[in-house]
C-alpha positions as CSV (number, residue, x, y, z in Angstrom):
1,M,104.5,48.6,-18.3
2,K,103.3,48.2,-21.4
3,I,100.2,46.2,-21.2
4,F,97.1,47.7,-22.7
5,R,93.1,46.2,-22.4
6,F,92.1,47.4,-26.1
7,W,93.2,46.0,-29.3
8,V,92.8,47.0,-32.6
9,K,93.3,44.9,-35.6
10,K,94.1,47.1,-38.8
11,T,95.1,45.9,-42.9
12,E,95.5,49.0,-45.5
13,D,97.2,47.8,-49.1
14,F,100.2,50.9,-49.5
15,T,100.9,51.6,-54.2
16,R,105.2,52.1,-54.1
17,E,105.9,53.5,-57.6
18,R,109.2,53.4,-58.5
19,S,110.8,53.6,-62.4
20,S,111.6,50.7,-64.1
21,P,116.0,50.5,-65.2
22,R,114.9,49.1,-68.9
23,D,111.5,51.1,-69.8
24,K,112.0,53.9,-67.5
25,Q,108.0,53.6,-67.1
26,P,106.7,53.6,-63.4
27,L,106.3,50.0,-62.1
28,S,103.8,49.8,-59.0
29,E,104.1,48.0,-56.2
30,I,101.8,47.0,-53.7
31,F,102.0,46.1,-50.3
32,R,99.9,44.9,-47.8
33,I,100.4,45.9,-44.0
34,T,98.4,44.8,-40.9
35,C,99.6,46.6,-37.6
36,F,98.0,46.4,-34.4
37,G,97.0,49.4,-32.0
38,G,97.1,48.9,-29.0
39,S,95.6,50.9,-25.6
40,N,94.0,51.7,-22.3
41,A,91.9,54.1,-23.2
42,S,89.0,53.4,-25.9
43,L,88.8,51.3,-29.4
44,H,89.0,54.1,-30.9
45,D,92.7,55.0,-29.6
46,A,93.9,51.5,-30.6
47,E,92.1,51.8,-34.2
48,T,94.3,55.1,-33.8
49,K,97.5,54.1,-32.6
50,A,96.8,51.1,-35.6
51,S,97.1,53.6,-38.1
52,E,99.9,55.6,-36.8
53,K,102.0,52.6,-36.8
54,I,100.8,51.6,-40.6
55,N,101.1,55.1,-41.8
56,L,105.4,54.5,-40.3
57,I,105.2,51.9,-42.6
58,K,104.1,53.2,-45.2
59,Q,107.2,55.9,-45.0
60,K,109.5,53.5,-44.3
61,I,108.8,51.5,-47.3
62,D,108.9,55.1,-49.8
63,G,112.9,54.8,-48.0
64,R,112.4,57.6,-45.5
65,E,114.9,57.3,-42.8
66,L,112.4,58.2,-39.5
67,P,113.7,60.0,-36.5
68,P,114.0,57.6,-34.0
69,Q,111.7,58.7,-31.8
70,E,109.0,58.4,-34.4
71,D,110.3,54.7,-34.7
72,Y,108.1,51.9,-33.0
73,E,108.8,48.5,-31.2
74,V,106.1,45.6,-31.6
75,E,104.5,45.3,-28.2
76,I,103.6,42.2,-26.6
77,R,100.3,41.1,-27.3
78,E,98.8,39.3,-24.0
79,E,94.9,38.4,-22.2
80,I,94.9,40.8,-19.1
81,V,93.6,37.8,-16.8
82,E,93.4,39.5,-13.4
83,E,94.7,43.7,-12.5
84,L,96.1,43.9,-9.0
85,G,95.9,47.4,-9.4
86,P,97.7,50.0,-11.8
87,K,101.8,48.3,-11.7
88,N,100.6,44.7,-10.9
89,I,98.7,42.7,-14.1
90,V,98.6,39.0,-14.6
91,T,98.6,38.4,-18.0
92,R,98.6,34.5,-20.5
93,N,101.0,34.9,-22.6
94,R,101.8,32.9,-26.0
95,Y,101.8,29.8,-25.1
96,G,99.2,30.4,-22.7
97,S,101.4,30.6,-19.2
98,R,100.3,33.3,-16.5
99,V,102.7,35.5,-16.1
100,L,102.6,38.4,-13.4
101,N,103.5,41.9,-15.0
102,T,104.7,44.1,-12.1
103,T,106.6,47.2,-11.5
104,D,106.5,47.0,-7.5
105,L,109.3,45.0,-6.8
106,P,112.2,44.0,-9.0
107,I,112.0,40.2,-10.4
108,F,115.2,38.5,-12.0
109,D,115.2,35.1,-13.3
110,V,118.4,33.8,-13.1
111,D,119.8,30.0,-15.4
112,K,122.0,27.9,-14.2
113,G,125.4,28.0,-15.4
114,A,127.6,25.4,-16.9
115,D,128.5,22.3,-15.0
116,Y,132.1,22.6,-13.1
117,N,134.2,19.2,-13.2
118,P,137.5,19.8,-12.0
119,T,140.8,18.4,-13.6
120,F,143.0,15.0,-11.9
121,I,145.1,17.9,-10.8
122,G,142.7,19.9,-9.4
123,R,141.0,17.4,-7.6
124,L,143.9,16.4,-5.8
125,F,144.3,19.8,-4.4
126,G,140.8,19.4,-3.4
127,A,138.7,20.9,-5.6
128,V,135.0,19.0,-5.9
129,K,132.4,18.9,-9.1
130,K,130.3,21.6,-9.2
131,S,126.5,21.3,-10.5
132,G,125.8,24.9,-12.9
133,K,122.8,25.2,-10.1
134,E,125.6,24.9,-7.2
135,I,127.4,27.3,-9.0
136,A,124.2,30.3,-9.8
137,L,123.7,30.0,-6.2
138,N,126.7,30.5,-5.1
139,N,127.6,33.9,-7.6
140,L,124.0,35.4,-6.3
141,K,124.7,34.8,-2.5
142,Q,127.8,36.1,-3.5
143,C,126.5,39.6,-5.3
144,I,124.3,40.1,-2.2
145,A,126.8,39.8,-0.4
146,E,128.8,42.4,-1.9
147,N,125.7,44.7,-3.1
148,K,122.8,44.7,-0.3
149,L,121.9,48.0,0.7
150,P,120.9,48.9,4.6
151,G,116.9,48.2,3.6
152,T,116.6,46.0,1.7
153,G,115.1,42.3,1.3
154,W,116.7,39.4,-1.0
155,R,114.9,36.4,-1.3
156,I,116.6,33.7,-4.2
157,Y,113.7,30.8,-4.7
158,E,114.8,28.0,-6.9
159,T,113.1,27.3,-10.5
160,L,113.7,24.1,-12.2
161,N,116.5,25.5,-14.7
162,G,117.8,27.9,-12.1
163,F,116.3,31.0,-9.5
164,R,114.6,33.8,-9.8
165,L,115.9,36.5,-7.7
166,I,113.0,39.1,-5.9
167,I,114.4,42.1,-4.1
168,G,112.4,44.6,-1.5
169,G,113.1,48.4,-0.4
170,I,113.9,49.4,-3.8
171,S,112.6,51.0,-7.3
172,L,114.6,49.9,-10.4
173,D,113.7,50.9,-13.4
174,P,114.0,48.3,-16.5
175,N,115.9,51.4,-18.2
176,S,118.1,52.4,-15.6
177,P,122.0,51.8,-15.7
178,A,121.2,50.6,-11.9
179,F,119.4,47.4,-13.4
180,D,122.2,46.7,-15.9
181,K,124.8,46.7,-13.1
182,V,122.1,43.7,-11.7
183,V,122.1,42.4,-15.0
184,K,126.0,41.6,-15.5
185,L,126.6,41.2,-11.3
186,G,123.9,38.3,-11.0
187,R,123.9,37.1,-14.4
188,I,120.7,37.4,-15.1
189,D,119.3,36.0,-18.7
190,F,119.7,37.8,-21.2
191,L,116.5,37.2,-23.0
192,Y,114.5,37.5,-19.8
193,A,116.5,41.2,-19.3
194,H,115.7,42.4,-22.7
195,L,112.1,41.2,-21.9
196,C,111.7,43.4,-19.2
197,K,113.4,46.7,-20.8
198,K,111.2,46.0,-23.6
199,Q,108.0,46.1,-21.7
200,N,109.4,48.7,-19.1
201,C,108.3,45.9,-15.9
202,Y,109.5,42.6,-14.4
203,R,107.6,39.2,-15.1
204,A,107.1,36.4,-13.2
205,R,105.8,33.3,-14.8
206,L,103.1,32.1,-12.4
207,T,102.1,28.9,-14.1
208,P,104.0,25.8,-15.5
209,K,104.8,26.2,-19.1
210,P,102.7,23.8,-21.0
211,Y,105.0,21.3,-22.8
212,R,106.3,20.3,-19.1
213,I,103.4,18.9,-17.5
214,K,102.0,17.4,-21.4
215,M,99.7,19.8,-22.7
216,P,98.7,20.0,-26.2
217,A,100.6,23.1,-27.5
218,I,99.0,26.3,-28.5
219,K,99.7,29.2,-29.8
220,Y,97.5,31.8,-27.3
221,N,97.5,35.5,-29.9
222,W,95.6,38.1,-28.7
223,P,93.6,39.6,-29.4
224,Q,91.1,36.5,-30.7
225,T,88.0,36.2,-32.5
226,E,84.8,34.6,-31.2
227,A,85.7,31.3,-31.9
228,E,89.6,31.4,-31.6
229,L,88.2,32.1,-28.2
230,K,85.7,29.2,-28.0
231,D,88.5,26.8,-28.8
232,S,91.3,28.3,-26.1
233,A,88.7,28.3,-23.6
234,Q,88.3,24.2,-22.7
235,W,92.2,24.9,-23.2
236,V,92.7,26.5,-20.8
237,Q,90.4,24.9,-18.3
238,I,92.1,21.4,-18.7
239,Y,95.5,23.8,-18.8
240,E,94.6,25.6,-15.5
241,E,93.3,22.1,-13.6
242,K,96.5,20.3,-14.0
243,S,98.7,23.1,-13.3
244,K,97.5,22.6,-10.1
245,H,99.9,19.9,-9.2
246,Y,102.9,21.4,-9.7
247,G,105.1,24.0,-8.7
248,I,106.8,26.7,-10.3
249,C,109.6,28.1,-7.6
250,K,110.7,27.1,-4.1
251,L,112.3,29.3,-1.2
252,V,116.3,28.7,-1.5
253,F,117.6,32.1,0.8
254,S,116.9,35.2,1.7
255,S,118.6,38.1,3.8
256,G,118.0,41.3,4.3
257,I,114.7,42.3,5.8
258,D,111.4,40.4,5.6
259,F,109.0,41.7,3.2
260,S,107.4,38.0,2.6
261,N,103.8,39.9,3.5
262,H,104.2,42.3,0.8
263,P,101.0,41.8,-1.4
264,I,103.0,40.9,-4.4
265,V,105.2,38.7,-2.6
266,A,102.4,36.9,-1.1
267,Y,100.6,36.8,-4.1
268,H,103.3,34.9,-6.3
269,D,104.4,32.7,-3.6
270,R,100.6,31.5,-2.7
271,H,100.8,30.4,-6.8
272,C,104.3,29.8,-7.6
273,C,105.2,27.6,-4.2
274,K,102.8,26.7,-2.7
275,D,104.1,23.2,-2.1
276,P,107.0,22.1,-2.0
277,S,107.1,18.9,-2.5
278,L,105.2,19.8,-5.5
279,R,107.1,19.0,-8.9
280,L,108.8,22.4,-10.3
281,T,108.3,22.8,-14.0
C-alpha cells in the first residue's frame, strides 16, 4: 500500500549544457525541478526520497536512459484521516472525499453499461428494454455464479452510477494475473483498476463527491501549508456535516459465505449504507 505519513517538498535548479549548432558555443538551459518525497519512517527519509527523484529527473534531462527498475511513478498524496490498522487506512482524496484504502478485502467499482433498446424485430420475439444497471448487475451475478470458489463470499452494492463488489475469503493482489481476470470478467472500471495497481491496494469512497451535494469545489492537496490547512478545515467541517444526509451505496445481492461481520465490511457499511432510504451520491 503506497500511503505515506510523512511528506517533504523539495525544489532544485539544474543546469544542462548543450552545444549550439550555429556558433558552436555551449548553451546553458536551467530547469527548476520540484518533487515530493513520501515515507512512513521520518521526514528525513522523505527528504531523501525527494532527492532521489530529483536525481533521476536530472539524469533524464541529461538524456540518460534509465533501467525500468530505477524509474519512478508519482505517488498519490493524500491526508491520512484514520488508521484502522496497517492494512486499512482512510485518506482524504484530492477533491475532499474520504476513501478507504485496504489490502484486507478485494473491492471493485463497476460502472453501468449502455442501455439496451431492442429493435422492432427483437421486440416481436419478446426482447425487452434493459437499463445499463440491469445489464451490469446481471453480468456480475453471472460472473459470480461461474467463478465462485468454495469458502468465498460476494457482496454487490448499488452505487449512483453502477455497483461496488466486495469479495470475502480470498486474497487478491492488484498486480496479479488473477486480479486482471476479475477485472475482465466483471467488466470492472478501467481507471479504478489502474488506480488499484498504482496504489497496490483497493479503494472505496466513503463520502459523497462534493459537487453532488452542492459543495463548492476544493483542491485538497497534500501536504498543506498552515494557511491552506486553516482554509480547508472550514470546508471539511461543512462537507462532513452535509455528507451525513446522503448514502454512497446499498446492498442489493450477496452470495456464498456471510462475511458481513468482517471488521472492514462492517466499517464500510456503517459509513456507506447506514440508511437505505438515503439518496445515493
